[in-house]
C-alpha positions as CSV (number, residue, x, y, z in Angstrom):
1,M,57.1,78.7,108.7
2,E,57.3,77.8,112.3
3,I,58.5,80.4,114.4
4,S,61.1,79.6,117.3
5,I,60.4,79.8,120.9
6,T,63.4,82.1,121.1
7,L,62.0,84.4,118.5
8,I,58.7,84.4,120.6
9,I,60.3,85.3,123.8
10,I,62.3,88.1,121.9
11,I,59.0,89.6,120.5
12,I,57.0,89.5,123.8
13,T,60.2,90.9,125.9
14,G,60.7,93.7,123.1
15,I,57.1,94.8,123.0
16,I,56.6,94.7,126.7
17,S,60.0,96.5,127.4
18,F,59.5,99.1,124.8
19,T,56.1,99.8,126.2
20,A,57.4,100.2,129.7
21,F,60.0,102.8,128.7
22,S,57.2,105.3,128.7
23,N,55.0,103.9,131.2
24,Q,56.1,104.2,134.8
25,K,53.0,102.8,136.2
26,M,53.7,99.5,134.1
27,L,57.2,99.6,135.0
28,D,56.4,99.7,139.0
29,Q,54.1,96.8,138.5
30,L,56.7,94.4,136.7
31,I,59.8,95.4,138.3
32,F,61.4,93.1,140.9
33,Y,61.0,94.7,144.2
34,P,61.5,92.5,147.2
35,P,59.2,94.0,149.7
36,A,56.3,93.8,147.3
37,V,57.5,90.0,146.7
38,G,57.1,89.6,150.4
39,R,53.6,91.0,150.2
40,G,52.7,88.0,148.2
41,Q,53.5,89.4,144.7
42,W,55.3,86.5,143.4
43,Y,55.0,87.2,139.8
44,R,57.7,89.7,140.0
45,F,60.3,86.9,140.0
46,F,59.1,86.4,136.3
47,S,57.7,89.8,135.3
48,C,61.1,91.6,135.9
49,G,62.6,89.5,132.9
50,L,59.9,91.3,130.5
51,I,61.5,94.8,131.2
52,H,64.7,96.6,130.5
53,A,66.4,99.5,132.1
54,D,67.1,101.3,128.5
55,M,67.2,100.3,124.7
56,P,70.8,99.1,124.8
57,H,70.2,96.9,127.6
58,L,67.2,95.4,125.8
59,L,69.1,95.1,122.7
60,F,72.1,93.3,124.3
61,N,70.1,90.9,126.1
62,M,67.9,89.7,123.3
63,F,71.0,89.8,120.9
64,A,72.5,87.2,123.1
65,L,69.6,85.2,123.6
66,Y,69.2,85.0,119.7
67,I,72.5,84.0,119.2
68,F,72.7,81.3,121.8
69,G,69.3,80.4,121.7
70,E,68.5,80.1,118.2
71,G,72.0,80.4,116.7
72,R,71.0,80.5,113.0
73,I,73.9,80.6,110.7
74,S,73.5,81.2,106.8
75,T,75.4,79.0,104.5
76,P,75.3,78.2,100.9
77,T,73.2,75.2,101.3
78,G,70.7,77.0,103.8
79,P,70.3,77.9,107.5
80,V,72.5,75.7,110.0
81,Y,71.0,75.8,113.6
82,V,73.7,75.6,116.5
83,G,71.5,77.3,119.3
84,L,70.3,75.6,122.5
85,E,66.7,75.4,121.1
86,Y,67.9,73.4,118.4
87,Q,70.2,71.2,120.8
88,F,67.1,70.4,122.9
89,A,64.9,69.6,119.9
90,Q,67.5,67.1,118.9
91,I,67.9,65.6,122.4
92,F,64.2,65.6,123.6
93,G,62.4,65.2,120.5
94,Q,58.9,66.9,120.5
95,Y,59.3,67.9,124.1
96,G,62.4,70.0,123.2
97,K,60.7,73.2,122.9
98,L,58.7,73.0,126.0
99,I,61.7,72.0,128.2
100,Y,63.7,74.8,126.6
101,L,60.9,77.2,127.4
102,A,60.5,75.7,131.1
103,M,64.3,76.3,131.3
104,Y,64.1,80.0,130.3
105,V,61.1,80.8,132.4
106,F,62.4,79.0,135.8
107,A,65.9,80.7,135.2
108,L,64.2,84.1,135.4
109,A,63.3,83.1,139.0
110,A,65.9,81.0,140.0
111,S,68.7,83.7,139.2
112,I,66.9,86.4,141.2
113,I,66.2,84.3,144.3
114,P,69.6,85.1,146.1
115,T,69.1,88.8,145.5
116,Y,65.7,88.4,147.1
117,L,67.0,86.7,150.1
118,K,69.8,89.5,150.4
119,N,67.4,92.4,149.7
120,K,63.9,91.2,151.0
121,D,63.6,94.1,153.6
122,N,65.4,96.6,151.3
123,Y,62.8,99.2,150.4
124,H,65.4,100.9,147.9
125,Y,66.1,97.8,146.0
126,R,64.9,97.3,142.4
127,S,66.0,95.0,139.6
128,L,65.0,94.2,136.0
129,G,66.1,92.5,132.7
130,A,66.3,89.1,131.4
131,S,70.0,88.8,132.2
132,G,69.8,85.9,134.5
133,A,67.6,83.6,132.0
134,V,69.9,84.7,129.0
135,S,73.0,83.7,131.1
136,A,71.0,80.2,131.8
137,V,70.8,79.8,128.0
138,I,74.4,81.0,127.2
139,F,76.0,78.6,129.7
140,A,73.8,75.6,128.8
141,N,74.9,76.2,125.1
142,I,78.6,76.1,126.3
143,L,77.8,72.6,127.8
144,F,77.1,71.6,124.1
145,N,79.5,73.6,122.3
146,P,82.4,73.8,125.0
147,L,85.0,74.8,122.0
148,S,83.1,77.3,120.2
149,G,84.7,80.5,120.1
150,M,83.3,83.4,122.3
151,G,84.4,87.0,122.6
152,L,83.5,90.7,123.1
153,F,82.1,93.0,120.3
154,F,84.4,94.5,118.0
155,I,87.3,92.7,119.4
156,P,88.7,89.9,116.9
157,V,89.8,87.4,119.4
158,Y,87.7,84.5,120.4
159,I,88.5,81.9,123.3
160,A,86.9,78.4,123.7
161,G,83.4,78.7,125.3
162,F,84.3,76.7,128.5
163,L,87.2,79.2,129.2
164,F,85.1,82.1,128.4
165,G,82.5,80.9,130.9
166,I,85.1,80.3,133.6
167,I,86.6,83.8,133.2
168,Y,82.9,85.1,133.2
169,L,82.0,83.6,136.5
170,V,85.1,84.5,138.0
171,V,85.0,88.4,136.9
172,S,81.3,88.3,137.9
173,S,82.0,87.0,141.4
174,W,84.5,89.6,142.1
175,L,82.3,92.5,140.8
176,D,79.4,91.0,143.0
177,R,81.6,91.0,145.9
178,K,82.8,95.0,145.3
179,G,79.0,95.6,145.2
180,Q,79.4,98.7,143.1
181,G,77.3,99.8,140.1
182,T,73.9,99.0,138.9
183,I,74.3,95.6,137.6
184,N,73.1,92.7,139.4
185,H,76.1,90.3,138.9
186,S,74.5,87.9,141.2
187,A,71.5,87.1,138.9
188,H,74.3,86.4,136.1
189,I,76.1,84.0,138.1
190,F,73.0,81.9,139.6
191,G,71.4,82.0,136.1
192,A,74.4,80.6,134.6
193,L,74.7,77.9,137.2
194,F,70.9,77.3,137.0
195,G,71.4,76.8,133.1
196,I,74.0,74.1,133.7
197,G,72.4,72.3,136.4
198,F,69.0,72.1,134.8
199,T,70.4,70.9,131.4
200,I,72.5,68.2,133.0
201,I,69.3,66.9,135.1
202,A,67.1,67.3,132.2
203,C,69.4,65.4,129.8
204,Q,69.6,62.6,132.3
205,A,65.9,62.3,133.3
206,F,64.3,62.7,130.0
207,A,66.9,61.4,127.5
208,H,69.8,59.7,129.0
209,Y,72.0,61.8,127.3
210,P,75.6,62.0,128.7
211,V,75.9,65.7,128.2
212,L,78.4,66.3,131.1
213,Q,80.7,63.5,129.8
214,T,80.4,64.7,126.3
215,F,81.3,68.2,127.6
216,I,84.6,66.7,129.2
217,D,85.4,64.4,126.4
218,Q,85.3,67.4,123.9
219,I,87.5,69.3,126.3
220,K,89.9,66.3,126.8
221,N,90.4,65.7,123.0
222,M,90.5,69.4,121.8
223,D,93.4,70.8,119.9
224,P,95.3,73.7,121.8
225,K,94.7,75.9,119.1
226,D,91.0,75.9,120.0
227,L,91.6,77.6,123.3
228,I,92.4,81.0,121.5
229,Q,91.3,82.0,117.8
230,F,92.0,85.2,116.0
231,G,89.2,86.5,113.8
232,T,89.3,89.2,111.2
């Protein structure tokens, strides 16, 4: 049985994050620290995505990555895959997994670049977590499945993925401007935008697949009932 790229990422991130919980030296070496990046430690653009603040932070990110990256649903006839990794395999063939991995890795850096530019001389700033790359996976998935219901845990109300994405970006932008709290909303926003841009460019460059037009057509032809769904 072949293990997915998504599960490999989750396992590696989980092991390193869990180890760093009790290893301050390791945490300090991997965390995103702008002044250290300015001294040539560019690896921190990527290594910060391998560590998390605590167990809930780790579990939330990895659960979201699994749902939108692998997206395996059990059915009476066997598992059905609806995640981004599967979508990439369908479109790019044998290169799908490599392109999927490239998107995730580059999203780690791309999502944090605006943070670096804003805080490159801030000796008190730290950032960690894979949220930027996970946001890229979620929003790239929305491109393929704009009408799939999305919602919050324990709340049985689901809205179409494209609408959820718009609300998410608007709220994240507002929270980022407020500048309060410890969450790096900027990384979420730019990770999401990178995921969308990367997917559109890759589909055009390597497969000539009209992902953007397909996205628009799905929304044009949707049933209004798809906008909001109520679960049990």
